[in-house]
PDB file of N, CA, C and O in Angstrom:
ATOM      1  N   UNK A   1      -5.586  43.337  19.902  1.00  0.00           N
ATOM      2  CA  UNK A   1      -5.800  42.007  20.423  1.00  0.00           C
ATOM      3  C   UNK A   1      -4.876  41.037  19.687  1.00  0.00           C
ATOM      4  O   UNK A   1      -4.812  41.049  18.458  1.00  0.00           O
ATOM      5  N   UNK A   2      -4.173  40.211  20.427  1.00  0.00           N
ATOM      6  CA  UNK A   2      -3.355  39.168  19.827  1.00  0.00           C
ATOM      7  C   UNK A   2      -4.155  37.875  19.811  1.00  0.00           C
ATOM      8  O   UNK A   2      -4.796  37.517  20.799  1.00  0.00           O
ATOM      9  N   UNK A   3      -4.112  37.180  18.688  1.00  0.00           N
ATOM     10  CA  UNK A   3      -4.845  35.932  18.555  1.00  0.00           C
ATOM     11  C   UNK A   3      -3.926  34.758  18.897  1.00  0.00           C
ATOM     12  O   UNK A   3      -2.726  34.808  18.625  1.00  0.00           O
ATOM     13  N   UNK A   4      -4.484  33.712  19.487  1.00  0.00           N
ATOM     14  CA  UNK A   4      -3.652  32.566  19.866  1.00  0.00           C
ATOM     15  C   UNK A   4      -3.204  31.774  18.637  1.00  0.00           C
ATOM     16  O   UNK A   4      -3.897  31.744  17.620  1.00  0.00           O
ATOM     17  N   UNK A   5      -2.037  31.134  18.742  1.00  0.00           N
ATOM     18  CA  UNK A   5      -1.574  30.306  17.628  1.00  0.00           C
ATOM     19  C   UNK A   5      -2.402  29.030  17.536  1.00  0.00           C
ATOM     20  O   UNK A   5      -2.950  28.553  18.529  1.00  0.00           O
ATOM     21  N   UNK A   6      -2.480  28.494  16.335  1.00  0.00           N
ATOM     22  CA  UNK A   6      -3.154  27.217  16.126  1.00  0.00           C
ATOM     23  C   UNK A   6      -2.249  26.106  16.635  1.00  0.00           C
ATOM     24  O   UNK A   6      -1.099  25.998  16.208  1.00  0.00           O
ATOM     25  N   UNK A   7      -2.753  25.288  17.534  1.00  0.00           N
ATOM     26  CA  UNK A   7      -1.958  24.202  18.092  1.00  0.00           C
ATOM     27  C   UNK A   7      -1.904  22.988  17.174  1.00  0.00           C
ATOM     28  O   UNK A   7      -1.105  22.078  17.389  1.00  0.00           O
ATOM     29  N   UNK A   8      -2.760  22.974  16.142  1.00  0.00           N
ATOM     30  CA  UNK A   8      -2.757  21.843  15.206  1.00  0.00           C
ATOM     31  C   UNK A   8      -1.644  21.991  14.162  1.00  0.00           C
ATOM     32  O   UNK A   8      -0.872  21.058  13.940  1.00  0.00           O
ATOM     33  N   UNK A   9      -1.564  23.163  13.524  1.00  0.00           N
ATOM     34  CA  UNK A   9      -0.591  23.333  12.444  1.00  0.00           C
ATOM     35  C   UNK A   9       0.622  24.164  12.859  1.00  0.00           C
ATOM     36  O   UNK A   9       1.664  24.093  12.209  1.00  0.00           O
ATOM     37  N   UNK A  10       0.505  24.935  13.910  1.00  0.00           N
ATOM     38  CA  UNK A  10       1.591  25.782  14.411  1.00  0.00           C
ATOM     39  C   UNK A  10       2.039  26.829  13.395  1.00  0.00           C
ATOM     40  O   UNK A  10       3.125  27.395  13.522  1.00  0.00           O
ATOM     41  N   UNK A  11       1.198  27.088  12.377  1.00  0.00           N
ATOM     42  CA  UNK A  11       1.523  28.100  11.373  1.00  0.00           C
ATOM     43  C   UNK A  11       0.489  29.217  11.366  1.00  0.00           C
ATOM     44  O   UNK A  11       0.827  30.374  11.113  1.00  0.00           O
ATOM     45  N   UNK A  12      -0.767  28.882  11.640  1.00  0.00           N
ATOM     46  CA  UNK A  12      -1.841  29.864  11.578  1.00  0.00           C
ATOM     47  C   UNK A  12      -2.195  30.429  12.940  1.00  0.00           C
ATOM     48  O   UNK A  12      -1.653  30.021  13.967  1.00  0.00           O
ATOM     49  N   UNK A  13      -3.107  31.368  12.920  1.00  0.00           N
ATOM     50  CA  UNK A  13      -3.657  31.960  14.134  1.00  0.00           C
ATOM     51  C   UNK A  13      -5.120  31.562  14.245  1.00  0.00           C
ATOM     52  O   UNK A  13      -5.797  31.405  13.229  1.00  0.00           O
ATOM     53  N   UNK A  14      -5.608  31.398  15.449  1.00  0.00           N
ATOM     54  CA  UNK A  14      -7.020  31.091  15.677  1.00  0.00           C
ATOM     55  C   UNK A  14      -7.800  32.405  15.735  1.00  0.00           C
ATOM     56  O   UNK A  14      -7.532  33.258  16.581  1.00  0.00           O
ATOM     57  N   UNK A  15      -8.750  32.558  14.841  1.00  0.00           N
ATOM     58  CA  UNK A  15      -9.548  33.777  14.758  1.00  0.00           C
ATOM     59  C   UNK A  15     -10.953  33.509  15.298  1.00  0.00           C
ATOM     60  O   UNK A  15     -11.554  32.483  14.980  1.00  0.00           O
ATOM     61  N   UNK A  16     -11.485  34.435  16.121  1.00  0.00           N
ATOM     62  CA  UNK A  16     -12.806  34.229  16.709  1.00  0.00           C
ATOM     63  C   UNK A  16     -13.931  34.588  15.744  1.00  0.00           C
ATOM     64  O   UNK A  16     -13.809  35.520  14.950  1.00  0.00           O
ATOM     65  N   UNK A  17     -15.029  33.835  15.824  1.00  0.00           N
ATOM     66  CA  UNK A  17     -16.246  34.130  15.068  1.00  0.00           C
ATOM     67  C   UNK A  17     -17.391  34.284  16.059  1.00  0.00           C
ATOM     68  O   UNK A  17     -17.421  33.608  17.087  1.00  0.00           O
ATOM     69  N   UNK A  18     -18.315  35.156  15.758  1.00  0.00           N
ATOM     70  CA  UNK A  18     -19.476  35.370  16.616  1.00  0.00           C
ATOM     71  C   UNK A  18     -20.742  34.971  15.881  1.00  0.00           C
ATOM     72  O   UNK A  18     -20.729  34.778  14.665  1.00  0.00           O
ATOM     73  N   UNK A  19     -21.836  34.848  16.620  1.00  0.00           N
ATOM     74  CA  UNK A  19     -23.112  34.439  16.034  1.00  0.00           C
ATOM     75  C   UNK A  19     -24.220  35.082  16.853  1.00  0.00           C
ATOM     76  O   UNK A  19     -23.948  35.856  17.770  1.00  0.00           O
ATOM     77  N   UNK A  20     -25.453  34.768  16.530  1.00  0.00           N
ATOM     78  CA  UNK A  20     -26.613  35.240  17.278  1.00  0.00           C
ATOM     79  C   UNK A  20     -27.382  34.046  17.809  1.00  0.00           C
ATOM     80  O   UNK A  20     -27.533  33.043  17.112  1.00  0.00           O
ATOM     81  N   UNK A  21     -27.870  34.146  19.034  1.00  0.00           N
ATOM     82  CA  UNK A  21     -28.650  33.083  19.644  1.00  0.00           C
ATOM     83  C   UNK A  21     -30.085  33.087  19.161  1.00  0.00           C
ATOM     84  O   UNK A  21     -30.465  33.906  18.324  1.00  0.00           O
ATOM     85  N   UNK A  22     -30.882  32.172  19.688  1.00  0.00           N
ATOM     86  CA  UNK A  22     -32.290  32.046  19.292  1.00  0.00           C
ATOM     87  C   UNK A  22     -33.101  33.306  19.546  1.00  0.00           C
ATOM     88  O   UNK A  22     -34.024  33.625  18.796  1.00  0.00           O
ATOM     89  N   UNK A  23     -32.748  34.022  20.617  1.00  0.00           N
ATOM     90  CA  UNK A  23     -33.476  35.243  20.967  1.00  0.00           C
ATOM     91  C   UNK A  23     -32.879  36.480  20.332  1.00  0.00           C
ATOM     92  O   UNK A  23     -33.318  37.593  20.623  1.00  0.00           O
ATOM     93  N   UNK A  24     -31.894  36.315  19.476  1.00  0.00           N
ATOM     94  CA  UNK A  24     -31.279  37.442  18.785  1.00  0.00           C
ATOM     95  C   UNK A  24     -30.122  38.073  19.543  1.00  0.00           C
ATOM     96  O   UNK A  24     -29.551  39.060  19.079  1.00  0.00           O
ATOM     97  N   UNK A  25     -29.766  37.525  20.699  1.00  0.00           N
ATOM     98  CA  UNK A  25     -28.655  38.069  21.470  1.00  0.00           C
ATOM     99  C   UNK A  25     -27.328  37.640  20.842  1.00  0.00           C
ATOM    100  O   UNK A  25     -27.185  36.510  20.374  1.00  0.00           O
ATOM    101  N   UNK A  26     -26.382  38.542  20.841  1.00  0.00           N
ATOM    102  CA  UNK A  26     -25.069  38.237  20.275  1.00  0.00           C
ATOM    103  C   UNK A  26     -24.333  37.226  21.143  1.00  0.00           C
ATOM    104  O   UNK A  26     -24.345  37.316  22.371  1.00  0.00           O
ATOM    105  N   UNK A  27     -23.695  36.267  20.491  1.00  0.00           N
ATOM    106  CA  UNK A  27     -22.852  35.280  21.167  1.00  0.00           C
ATOM    107  C   UNK A  27     -21.436  35.508  20.653  1.00  0.00           C
ATOM    108  O   UNK A  27     -21.106  35.141  19.525  1.00  0.00           O
ATOM    109  N   UNK A  28     -20.600  36.120  21.494  1.00  0.00           N
ATOM    110  CA  UNK A  28     -19.228  36.408  21.090  1.00  0.00           C
ATOM    111  C   UNK A  28     -18.370  35.161  21.228  1.00  0.00           C
ATOM    112  O   UNK A  28     -18.521  34.384  22.171  1.00  0.00           O
ATOM    113  N   UNK A  29     -17.487  34.987  20.289  1.00  0.00           N
ATOM    114  CA  UNK A  29     -16.520  33.894  20.295  1.00  0.00           C
ATOM    115  C   UNK A  29     -17.182  32.522  20.341  1.00  0.00           C
ATOM    116  O   UNK A  29     -16.759  31.648  21.097  1.00  0.00           O
ATOM    117  N   UNK A  30     -18.208  32.338  19.541  1.00  0.00           N
ATOM    118  CA  UNK A  30     -18.895  31.046  19.468  1.00  0.00           C
ATOM    119  C   UNK A  30     -18.006  29.992  18.819  1.00  0.00           C
ATOM    120  O   UNK A  30     -18.091  28.809  19.149  1.00  0.00           O
ATOM    121  N   UNK A  31     -17.161  30.424  17.902  1.00  0.00           N
ATOM    122  CA  UNK A  31     -16.272  29.498  17.203  1.00  0.00           C
ATOM    123  C   UNK A  31     -14.926  30.166  16.982  1.00  0.00           C
ATOM    124  O   UNK A  31     -14.813  31.391  16.938  1.00  0.00           O
ATOM    125  N   UNK A  32     -13.922  29.334  16.847  1.00  0.00           N
ATOM    126  CA  UNK A  32     -12.574  29.796  16.518  1.00  0.00           C
ATOM    127  C   UNK A  32     -12.105  28.989  15.307  1.00  0.00           C
ATOM    128  O   UNK A  32     -12.304  27.776  15.256  1.00  0.00           O
ATOM    129  N   UNK A  33     -11.485  29.654  14.337  1.00  0.00           N
ATOM    130  CA  UNK A  33     -10.998  28.970  13.138  1.00  0.00           C
ATOM    131  C   UNK A  33      -9.548  29.352  12.872  1.00  0.00           C
ATOM    132  O   UNK A  33      -9.139  30.489  13.109  1.00  0.00           O
ATOM    133  N   UNK A  34      -8.779  28.390  12.379  1.00  0.00           N
ATOM    134  CA  UNK A  34      -7.397  28.667  11.984  1.00  0.00           C
ATOM    135  C   UNK A  34      -7.417  29.435  10.668  1.00  0.00           C
ATOM    136  O   UNK A  34      -8.132  29.064   9.738  1.00  0.00           O
ATOM    137  N   UNK A  35      -6.633  30.501  10.592  1.00  0.00           N
ATOM    138  CA  UNK A  35      -6.633  31.304   9.362  1.00  0.00           C
ATOM    139  C   UNK A  35      -5.719  30.721   8.282  1.00  0.00           C
ATOM    140  O   UNK A  35      -5.584  31.313   7.211  1.00  0.00           O
ATOM    141  N   UNK A  36      -5.092  29.573   8.545  1.00  0.00           N
ATOM    142  CA  UNK A  36      -4.268  28.877   7.558  1.00  0.00           C
ATOM    143  C   UNK A  36      -5.182  27.896   6.803  1.00  0.00           C
ATOM    144  O   UNK A  36      -5.514  26.843   7.347  1.00  0.00           O
ATOM    145  N   UNK A  37      -5.593  28.211   5.577  1.00  0.00           N
ATOM    146  CA  UNK A  37      -6.568  27.379   4.860  1.00  0.00           C
ATOM    147  C   UNK A  37      -6.248  25.892   4.779  1.00  0.00           C
ATOM    148  O   UNK A  37      -7.166  25.089   4.947  1.00  0.00           O
ATOM    149  N   UNK A  38      -5.004  25.466   4.531  1.00  0.00           N
ATOM    150  CA  UNK A  38      -4.752  24.022   4.477  1.00  0.00           C
ATOM    151  C   UNK A  38      -5.001  23.309   5.810  1.00  0.00           C
ATOM    152  O   UNK A  38      -5.253  22.104   5.825  1.00  0.00           O
ATOM    153  N   UNK A  39      -4.935  24.025   6.908  1.00  0.00           N
ATOM    154  CA  UNK A  39      -5.125  23.413   8.224  1.00  0.00           C
ATOM    155  C   UNK A  39      -6.603  23.104   8.482  1.00  0.00           C
ATOM    156  O   UNK A  39      -6.967  21.950   8.708  1.00  0.00           O
ATOM    157  N   UNK A  40      -7.439  24.119   8.449  1.00  0.00           N
ATOM    158  CA  UNK A  40      -8.873  23.936   8.638  1.00  0.00           C
ATOM    159  C   UNK A  40      -9.326  23.626  10.052  1.00  0.00           C
ATOM    160  O   UNK A  40     -10.477  23.233  10.245  1.00  0.00           O
ATOM    161  N   UNK A  41      -8.463  23.789  11.051  1.00  0.00           N
ATOM    162  CA  UNK A  41      -8.816  23.484  12.446  1.00  0.00           C
ATOM    163  C   UNK A  41      -9.887  24.457  12.956  1.00  0.00           C
ATOM    164  O   UNK A  41      -9.794  25.664  12.734  1.00  0.00           O
ATOM    165  N   UNK A  42     -10.897  23.923  13.638  1.00  0.00           N
ATOM    166  CA  UNK A  42     -11.968  24.750  14.212  1.00  0.00           C
ATOM    167  C   UNK A  42     -12.312  24.272  15.616  1.00  0.00           C
ATOM    168  O   UNK A  42     -12.123  23.106  15.959  1.00  0.00           O
ATOM    169  N   UNK A  43     -12.817  25.193  16.410  1.00  0.00           N
ATOM    170  CA  UNK A  43     -13.360  24.907  17.737  1.00  0.00           C
ATOM    171  C   UNK A  43     -14.687  25.641  17.814  1.00  0.00           C
ATOM    172  O   UNK A  43     -14.766  26.819  17.465  1.00  0.00           O
ATOM    173  N   UNK A  44     -15.733  24.956  18.269  1.00  0.00           N
ATOM    174  CA  UNK A  44     -17.074  25.549  18.318  1.00  0.00           C
ATOM    175  C   UNK A  44     -17.752  25.214  19.644  1.00  0.00           C
ATOM    176  O   UNK A  44     -17.569  24.126  20.190  1.00  0.00           O
ATOM    177  N   UNK A  45     -18.531  26.157  20.148  1.00  0.00           N
ATOM    178  CA  UNK A  45     -19.280  25.952  21.385  1.00  0.00           C
ATOM    179  C   UNK A  45     -20.766  26.002  21.066  1.00  0.00           C
ATOM    180  O   UNK A  45     -21.256  27.001  20.539  1.00  0.00           O
ATOM    181  N   UNK A  46     -21.490  24.924  21.384  1.00  0.00           N
ATOM    182  CA  UNK A  46     -22.939  24.849  21.183  1.00  0.00           C
ATOM    183  C   UNK A  46     -23.595  24.337  22.453  1.00  0.00           C
ATOM    184  O   UNK A  46     -23.322  23.221  22.893  1.00  0.00           O
ATOM    185  N   UNK A  47     -24.454  25.148  23.038  1.00  0.00           N
ATOM    186  CA  UNK A  47     -25.174  24.761  24.254  1.00  0.00           C
ATOM    187  C   UNK A  47     -24.233  24.227  25.331  1.00  0.00           C
ATOM    188  O   UNK A  47     -24.552  23.260  26.022  1.00  0.00           O
ATOM    189  N   UNK A  48     -23.085  24.857  25.465  1.00  0.00           N
ATOM    190  CA  UNK A  48     -22.128  24.470  26.482  1.00  0.00           C
ATOM    191  C   UNK A  48     -21.223  23.317  26.113  1.00  0.00           C
ATOM    192  O   UNK A  48     -20.337  22.964  26.891  1.00  0.00           O
ATOM    193  N   UNK A  49     -21.418  22.714  24.944  1.00  0.00           N
ATOM    194  CA  UNK A  49     -20.567  21.613  24.498  1.00  0.00           C
ATOM    195  C   UNK A  49     -19.527  22.144  23.515  1.00  0.00           C
ATOM    196  O   UNK A  49     -19.837  22.955  22.643  1.00  0.00           O
ATOM    197  N   UNK A  50     -18.308  21.680  23.668  1.00  0.00           N
ATOM    198  CA  UNK A  50     -17.219  22.105  22.803  1.00  0.00           C
ATOM    199  C   UNK A  50     -16.919  20.998  21.805  1.00  0.00           C
ATOM    200  O   UNK A  50     -16.744  19.839  22.183  1.00  0.00           O
ATOM    201  N   UNK A  51     -16.862  21.363  20.523  1.00  0.00           N
ATOM    202  CA  UNK A  51     -16.507  20.386  19.505  1.00  0.00           C
ATOM    203  C   UNK A  51     -15.388  20.962  18.641  1.00  0.00           C
ATOM    204  O   UNK A  51     -15.276  22.178  18.492  1.00  0.00           O
ATOM    205  N   UNK A  52     -14.574  20.097  18.081  1.00  0.00           N
ATOM    206  CA  UNK A  52     -13.462  20.525  17.241  1.00  0.00           C
ATOM    207  C   UNK A  52     -13.637  19.964  15.841  1.00  0.00           C
ATOM    208  O   UNK A  52     -14.110  18.844  15.653  1.00  0.00           O
ATOM    209  N   UNK A  53     -13.243  20.771  14.862  1.00  0.00           N
ATOM    210  CA  UNK A  53     -13.215  20.375  13.447  1.00  0.00           C
ATOM    211  C   UNK A  53     -14.576  19.957  12.900  1.00  0.00           C
ATOM    212  O   UNK A  53     -14.651  19.087  12.032  1.00  0.00           O
ATOM    213  N   UNK A  54     -15.650  20.562  13.394  1.00  0.00           N
ATOM    214  CA  UNK A  54     -16.979  20.226  12.881  1.00  0.00           C
ATOM    215  C   UNK A  54     -17.737  21.466  12.417  1.00  0.00           C
ATOM    216  O   UNK A  54     -18.960  21.418  12.283  1.00  0.00           O
ATOM    217  N   UNK A  55     -17.051  22.559  12.172  1.00  0.00           N
ATOM    218  CA  UNK A  55     -17.681  23.813  11.782  1.00  0.00           C
ATOM    219  C   UNK A  55     -18.228  23.705  10.373  1.00  0.00           C
ATOM    220  O   UNK A  55     -17.524  23.270   9.462  1.00  0.00           O
ATOM    221  N   UNK A  56     -19.486  24.101  10.185  1.00  0.00           N
ATOM    222  CA  UNK A  56     -20.109  24.089   8.864  1.00  0.00           C
ATOM    223  C   UNK A  56     -20.157  25.516   8.362  1.00  0.00           C
ATOM    224  O   UNK A  56     -20.585  26.423   9.076  1.00  0.00           O
ATOM    225  N   UNK A  57     -19.717  25.713   7.127  1.00  0.00           N
ATOM    226  CA  UNK A  57     -19.684  27.053   6.534  1.00  0.00           C
ATOM    227  C   UNK A  57     -20.753  27.160   5.486  1.00  0.00           C
ATOM    228  O   UNK A  57     -20.901  28.210   4.860  1.00  0.00           O
TER     229      UNK A  57
END
């Protein structure tokens, strides 16, 4: 699988993260994070809403 480039820094790749829902079902690609640490760009999907740069670790 090839990962998409980060459009914010143009140096890193966006890596997918998965999570589990309230009922324990897997949620694939719930968030994407740039693998370039100085960049810190994130994209997250919550209840159908997309937010950027608000990922809590």
